[in-house]
MIFIKE-448667 format. One record per atom (N, C-alpha, C): x, y, z; residue number from 1; atom name; residue in three letters. Coordinates in nm, 3 decimals. Atoms other than C-alpha are relative to their C-alpha. Last residue first. Layout:
// residues N
+---------+---------+---------+-----+------+------+
:    east :   north :      up : seq : atom : type :
+---------+---------+---------+-----+------+------+
:       X :       Y :       Z : NUM :   CA :  ala :
...
+---------+---------+---------+-----+------+------+
This chain:
// residues 73
+---------+---------+---------+-----+------+------+
:    east :   north :      up : seq : atom : type :
+---------+---------+---------+-----+------+------+
:   0.138 :   0.055 :   0.018 :  73 :    N :  asn :
:   3.061 :  -4.472 :  -6.821 :  73 :   CA :  asn :
:  -0.026 :  -0.100 :   0.098 :  73 :    C :  asn :
:   0.103 :  -0.100 :  -0.024 :  72 :    N :  lys :
:   3.355 :  -4.266 :  -6.697 :  72 :   CA :  lys :
:  -0.140 :  -0.048 :  -0.016 :  72 :    C :  lys :
:   0.016 :  -0.021 :  -0.143 :  71 :    N :  glu :
:   3.573 :  -4.571 :  -6.666 :  71 :   CA :  glu :
:  -0.101 :   0.108 :   0.032 :  71 :    C :  glu :
:   0.072 :   0.110 :  -0.061 :  70 :    N :  asn :
:   3.507 :  -4.672 :  -7.024 :  70 :   CA :  asn :
:  -0.022 :   0.021 :   0.151 :  70 :    C :  asn :
:   0.142 :  -0.010 :   0.044 :  69 :    N :  asn :
:   3.616 :  -4.336 :  -7.150 :  69 :   CA :  asn :
:  -0.089 :  -0.100 :   0.060 :  69 :    C :  asn :
:   0.056 :  -0.107 :  -0.076 :  68 :    N :  thr :
:   3.937 :  -4.353 :  -6.948 :  68 :   CA :  thr :
:  -0.143 :   0.029 :  -0.036 :  68 :    C :  thr :
:   0.011 :   0.043 :  -0.138 :  67 :    N :  ile :
:   4.015 :  -4.700 :  -7.083 :  67 :   CA :  ile :
:  -0.062 :   0.114 :   0.087 :  67 :    C :  ile :
:   0.111 :   0.096 :  -0.009 :  66 :    N :  leu :
:   3.944 :  -4.599 :  -7.441 :  66 :   CA :  leu :
:  -0.019 :  -0.036 :   0.145 :  66 :    C :  leu :
:   0.130 :  -0.082 :   0.012 :  65 :    N :  leu :
:   4.164 :  -4.285 :  -7.403 :  65 :   CA :  leu :
:  -0.121 :  -0.093 :   0.009 :  65 :    C :  leu :
:   0.020 :  -0.073 :  -0.127 :  64 :    N :  lys :
:   4.448 :  -4.509 :  -7.264 :  64 :   CA :  lys :
:  -0.125 :   0.087 :  -0.010 :  64 :    C :  lys :
:   0.042 :   0.095 :  -0.108 :  63 :    N :  glu :
:   4.420 :  -4.750 :  -7.550 :  63 :   CA :  glu :
:  -0.031 :   0.071 :   0.131 :  63 :    C :  glu :
:   0.141 :   0.050 :   0.024 :  62 :    N :  ser :
:   4.416 :  -4.472 :  -7.813 :  62 :   CA :  ser :
:  -0.048 :  -0.092 :   0.113 :  62 :    C :  ser :
:   0.099 :  -0.114 :  -0.018 :  61 :    N :  ile :
:   4.718 :  -4.302 :  -7.660 :  61 :   CA :  ile :
:  -0.144 :  -0.049 :  -0.020 :  61 :    C :  ile :
:   0.015 :  -0.016 :  -0.142 :  60 :    N :  ile :
:   4.898 :  -4.640 :  -7.645 :  60 :   CA :  ile :
:  -0.091 :   0.114 :   0.036 :  60 :    C :  ile :
:   0.077 :   0.114 :  -0.053 :  59 :    N :  thr :
:   4.837 :  -4.701 :  -8.007 :  59 :   CA :  thr :
:  -0.024 :   0.011 :   0.147 :  59 :    C :  thr :
:   0.148 :  -0.033 :   0.037 :  58 :    N :  lys :
:   4.951 :  -4.347 :  -8.104 :  58 :   CA :  lys :
:  -0.081 :  -0.117 :   0.051 :  58 :    C :  lys :
:   0.056 :  -0.114 :  -0.081 :  57 :    N :  val :
:   5.272 :  -4.391 :  -7.902 :  57 :   CA :  val :
:  -0.146 :   0.021 :  -0.036 :  57 :    C :  val :
:   0.014 :   0.052 :  -0.148 :  56 :    N :  arg :
:   5.343 :  -4.740 :  -8.059 :  56 :   CA :  arg :
:  -0.068 :   0.113 :   0.085 :  56 :    C :  arg :
:   0.117 :   0.074 :   0.001 :  55 :    N :  ala :
:   5.288 :  -4.587 :  -8.414 :  55 :   CA :  ala :
:  -0.029 :  -0.063 :   0.138 :  55 :    C :  ala :
:   0.121 :  -0.087 :   0.012 :  54 :    N :  leu :
:   5.526 :  -4.311 :  -8.332 :  54 :   CA :  leu :
:  -0.122 :  -0.083 :  -0.009 :  54 :    C :  leu :
:   0.032 :  -0.056 :  -0.129 :  53 :    N :  asp :
:   5.783 :  -4.560 :  -8.210 :  53 :   CA :  asp :
:  -0.125 :   0.094 :  -0.004 :  53 :    C :  asp :
:   0.056 :   0.105 :  -0.081 :  52 :    N :  lys :
:   5.755 :  -4.748 :  -8.540 :  52 :   CA :  lys :
:  -0.036 :   0.044 :   0.146 :  52 :    C :  lys :
:   0.141 :   0.029 :   0.041 :  51 :    N :  arg :
:   5.797 :  -4.434 :  -8.736 :  51 :   CA :  arg :
:  -0.064 :  -0.103 :   0.075 :  51 :    C :  arg :
:   0.092 :  -0.103 :  -0.051 :  50 :    N :  asn :
:   6.093 :  -4.347 :  -8.522 :  50 :   CA :  asn :
:  -0.139 :  -0.013 :  -0.049 :  50 :    C :  asn :
:   0.011 :   0.016 :  -0.148 :  49 :    N :  glu :
:   6.263 :  -4.680 :  -8.591 :  49 :   CA :  glu :
:  -0.100 :   0.102 :   0.055 :  49 :    C :  glu :
:   0.088 :   0.117 :  -0.025 :  48 :    N :  asn :
:   6.187 :  -4.659 :  -8.965 :  48 :   CA :  asn :
:  -0.019 :  -0.021 :   0.153 :  48 :    C :  asn :
:   0.137 :  -0.044 :   0.037 :  47 :    N :  ile :
:   6.337 :  -4.304 :  -8.987 :  47 :   CA :  ile :
:  -0.097 :  -0.106 :   0.031 :  47 :    C :  ile :
:   0.047 :  -0.079 :  -0.104 :  46 :    N :  lys :
:   6.644 :  -4.426 :  -8.794 :  46 :   CA :  lys :
:  -0.143 :   0.049 :  -0.028 :  46 :    C :  lys :
:   0.058 :   0.084 :  -0.110 :  45 :    N :  his :
:   6.691 :  -4.701 :  -9.044 :  45 :   CA :  his :
:  -0.051 :   0.077 :   0.118 :  45 :    C :  his :
:   0.145 :   0.025 :   0.041 :  44 :    N :  ile :
:   6.743 :  -4.442 :  -9.319 :  44 :   CA :  ile :
:  -0.062 :  -0.087 :   0.107 :  44 :    C :  ile :
:   0.058 :   0.081 :  -0.101 :  43 :    N :  asn :
:   7.068 :  -4.340 :  -9.149 :  43 :   CA :  asn :
:  -0.148 :  -0.007 :  -0.024 :  43 :    C :  asn :
:   0.046 :   0.112 :   0.067 :  42 :    N :  lys :
:   7.239 :  -4.205 :  -9.459 :  42 :   CA :  lys :
:  -0.069 :  -0.097 :   0.096 :  42 :    C :  lys :
:  -0.004 :   0.122 :  -0.079 :  41 :    N :  thr :
:   7.284 :  -3.852 :  -9.336 :  41 :   CA :  thr :
:  -0.041 :  -0.116 :  -0.094 :  41 :    C :  thr :
:  -0.073 :  -0.028 :  -0.118 :  40 :    N :  lys :
:   7.351 :  -3.510 :  -9.488 :  40 :   CA :  lys :
:   0.017 :  -0.127 :   0.081 :  40 :    C :  lys :
:  -0.127 :   0.071 :  -0.007 :  39 :    N :  gly :
:   7.252 :  -3.614 :  -9.838 :  39 :   CA :  gly :
:   0.084 :   0.024 :   0.122 :  39 :    C :  gly :
:  -0.113 :  -0.099 :   0.029 :  38 :    N :  phe :
:   6.993 :  -3.342 :  -9.881 :  38 :   CA :  phe :
:   0.133 :  -0.069 :   0.013 :  38 :    C :  phe :
:   0.022 :  -0.056 :   0.132 :  37 :    N :  asp :
:   6.709 :  -3.598 :  -9.906 :  37 :   CA :  asp :
:   0.118 :   0.092 :  -0.040 :  37 :    C :  asp :
:  -0.017 :   0.107 :   0.099 :  36 :    N :  val :
:   6.843 :  -3.800 :  -9.612 :  36 :   CA :  val :
:  -0.010 :   0.058 :  -0.141 :  36 :    C :  val :
:  -0.141 :   0.031 :   0.000 :  35 :    N :  ser :
:   6.863 :  -3.492 :  -9.393 :  35 :   CA :  ser :
:   0.042 :  -0.099 :  -0.105 :  35 :    C :  ser :
:  -0.069 :  -0.102 :   0.065 :  34 :    N :  phe :
:   6.522 :  -3.378 :  -9.503 :  34 :   CA :  phe :
:   0.147 :  -0.029 :   0.000 :  34 :    C :  phe :
:   0.043 :   0.002 :   0.140 :  33 :    N :  arg :
:   6.366 :  -3.714 :  -9.411 :  33 :   CA :  arg :
:   0.085 :   0.106 :  -0.078 :  33 :    C :  arg :
:  -0.079 :   0.112 :   0.057 :  32 :    N :  leu :
:   6.554 :  -3.715 :  -9.078 :  32 :   CA :  leu :
:  -0.023 :  -0.010 :  -0.150 :  32 :    C :  leu :
:  -0.147 :  -0.041 :   0.000 :  31 :    N :  asn :
:   6.416 :  -3.370 :  -8.987 :  31 :   CA :  asn :
:   0.081 :  -0.110 :  -0.070 :  31 :    C :  asn :
:  -0.011 :  -0.101 :   0.105 :  30 :    N :  asn :
:   6.053 :  -3.490 :  -9.079 :  30 :   CA :  asn :
:   0.148 :   0.053 :  -0.022 :  30 :    C :  asn :
:   0.012 :   0.065 :   0.123 :  29 :    N :  ile :
:   6.097 :  -3.797 :  -8.869 :  29 :   CA :  ile :
:   0.018 :   0.097 :  -0.118 :  29 :    C :  ile :
:  -0.123 :   0.071 :   0.029 :  28 :    N :  lys :
:   6.230 :  -3.606 :  -8.574 :  28 :   CA :  lys :
:  -0.007 :  -0.069 :  -0.136 :  28 :    C :  lys :
:  -0.097 :  -0.099 :   0.042 :  27 :    N :  thr :
:   5.938 :  -3.355 :  -8.597 :  27 :   CA :  thr :
:   0.135 :  -0.080 :  -0.028 :  27 :    C :  thr :
:   0.031 :  -0.041 :   0.133 :  26 :    N :  lys :
:   5.689 :  -3.640 :  -8.599 :  26 :   CA :  lys :
:   0.102 :   0.103 :  -0.051 :  26 :    C :  lys :
:  -0.034 :   0.103 :   0.099 :  25 :    N :  leu :
:   5.864 :  -3.797 :  -8.305 :  25 :   CA :  leu :
:  -0.034 :   0.041 :  -0.142 :  25 :    C :  leu :
:  -0.145 :   0.011 :   0.015 :  24 :    N :  val :
:   5.854 :  -3.482 :  -8.107 :  24 :   CA :  val :
:   0.042 :  -0.096 :  -0.099 :  24 :    C :  val :
:  -0.050 :  -0.119 :   0.078 :  23 :    N :  glu :
:   5.487 :  -3.426 :  -8.182 :  23 :   CA :  glu :
:   0.148 :  -0.003 :  -0.017 :  23 :    C :  glu :
:   0.047 :   0.015 :   0.139 :  22 :    N :  glu :
:   5.402 :  -3.780 :  -8.063 :  22 :   CA :  glu :
:   0.049 :   0.112 :  -0.082 :  22 :    C :  glu :
:  -0.098 :   0.103 :   0.070 :  21 :    N :  glu :
:   5.617 :  -3.745 :  -7.754 :  21 :   CA :  glu :
:  -0.040 :  -0.011 :  -0.144 :  21 :    C :  glu :
:  -0.126 :  -0.078 :   0.028 :  20 :    N :  his :
:   5.408 :  -3.432 :  -7.656 :  20 :   CA :  his :
:   0.104 :  -0.092 :  -0.073 :  20 :    C :  his :
:   0.035 :  -0.089 :   0.113 :  19 :    N :  leu :
:   5.086 :  -3.637 :  -7.704 :  19 :   CA :  leu :
:   0.119 :   0.093 :  -0.031 :  19 :    C :  leu :
:   0.001 :   0.079 :   0.122 :  18 :    N :  leu :
:   5.243 :  -3.915 :  -7.489 :  18 :   CA :  leu :
:  -0.039 :   0.095 :  -0.118 :  18 :    C :  leu :
:  -0.142 :   0.026 :   0.032 :  17 :    N :  ser :
:   5.327 :  -3.667 :  -7.215 :  17 :   CA :  ser :
:   0.006 :  -0.075 :  -0.129 :  17 :    C :  ser :
:  -0.059 :  -0.131 :   0.026 :  16 :    N :  lys :
:   4.971 :  -3.542 :  -7.199 :  16 :   CA :  lys :
:   0.137 :  -0.020 :  -0.054 :  16 :    C :  lys :
:   0.050 :  -0.031 :   0.139 :  15 :    N :  ile :
:   4.835 :  -3.902 :  -7.206 :  15 :   CA :  ile :
:   0.061 :   0.134 :  -0.055 :  15 :    C :  ile :
:   0.133 :  -0.048 :   0.004 :  14 :    N :  ser :
:   5.058 :  -3.986 :  -6.911 :  14 :   CA :  ser :
:  -0.038 :   0.031 :  -0.141 :  14 :    C :  ser :
:   0.013 :  -0.141 :   0.020 :  13 :    N :  met :
:   5.374 :  -4.195 :  -6.950 :  13 :   CA :  met :
:  -0.153 :   0.037 :   0.010 :  13 :    C :  met :
:  -0.002 :  -0.072 :  -0.134 :  12 :    N :  lys :
:   5.418 :  -4.543 :  -6.788 :  12 :   CA :  lys :
:  -0.032 :   0.155 :  -0.023 :  12 :    C :  lys :
:   0.111 :   0.040 :  -0.082 :  11 :    N :  asn :
:   5.308 :  -4.721 :  -7.108 :  11 :   CA :  asn :
:  -0.006 :   0.073 :   0.135 :  11 :    C :  asn :
:   0.111 :  -0.075 :   0.051 :  10 :    N :  phe :
:   5.561 :  -4.523 :  -7.316 :  10 :   CA :  phe :
:  -0.128 :  -0.035 :   0.079 :  10 :    C :  phe :
:  -0.016 :  -0.146 :  -0.026 :   9 :    N :  lys :
:   5.849 :  -4.631 :  -7.105 :   9 :   CA :  lys :
:  -0.129 :   0.073 :  -0.041 :   9 :    C :  lys :
:   0.028 :  -0.016 :  -0.142 :   8 :    N :  ile :
:   5.732 :  -4.998 :  -7.105 :   8 :   CA :  ile :
:   0.010 :   0.147 :   0.038 :   8 :    C :  ile :
:   0.143 :   0.032 :  -0.022 :   7 :    N :  leu :
:   5.706 :  -4.988 :  -7.481 :   7 :   CA :  leu :
:  -0.034 :   0.022 :   0.146 :   7 :    C :  leu :
:   0.066 :  -0.113 :   0.044 :   6 :    N :  thr :
:   6.048 :  -4.819 :  -7.510 :   6 :   CA :  thr :
:  -0.155 :  -0.019 :   0.022 :   6 :    C :  thr :
:  -0.032 :  -0.115 :  -0.089 :   5 :    N :  asp :
:   6.212 :  -5.090 :  -7.299 :   5 :   CA :  asp :
:  -0.083 :   0.124 :  -0.040 :   5 :    C :  asp :
:   0.069 :   0.034 :  -0.122 :   4 :    N :  thr :
:   6.039 :  -5.381 :  -7.490 :   4 :   CA :  thr :
:   0.015 :   0.122 :   0.094 :   4 :    C :  thr :
:   0.138 :  -0.027 :   0.018 :   3 :    N :  asn :
:   6.141 :  -5.224 :  -7.823 :   3 :   CA :  asn :
:  -0.083 :  -0.024 :   0.126 :   3 :    C :  asn :
:   0.026 :  -0.150 :   0.003 :   2 :    N :  lys :
:   6.501 :  -5.189 :  -7.707 :   2 :   CA :  lys :
:  -0.152 :   0.014 :  -0.015 :   2 :    C :  lys :
:   0.026 :  -0.041 :  -0.138 :   1 :    N :  met :
:   6.513 :  -5.564 :  -7.607 :   1 :   CA :  met :
:  -0.036 :   0.145 :   0.001 :   1 :    C :  met :
+---------+---------+---------+-----+------+------+
């Protein structure tokens, strides 16, 4: 159910907000990788969740850009 909720949340966001969310997720993934490497955390599944969310955000950004480009033409 979480995936559906996040997908709905991302679909409602503007492109500008999605671009910001993309940067936030990239930073989270980097921080989690360092935490795992230094032994501070063992939540490897959090990295995978954030990577999937990042892919969702990138996909929605692409879809929205295609829609806006098609509307201009």
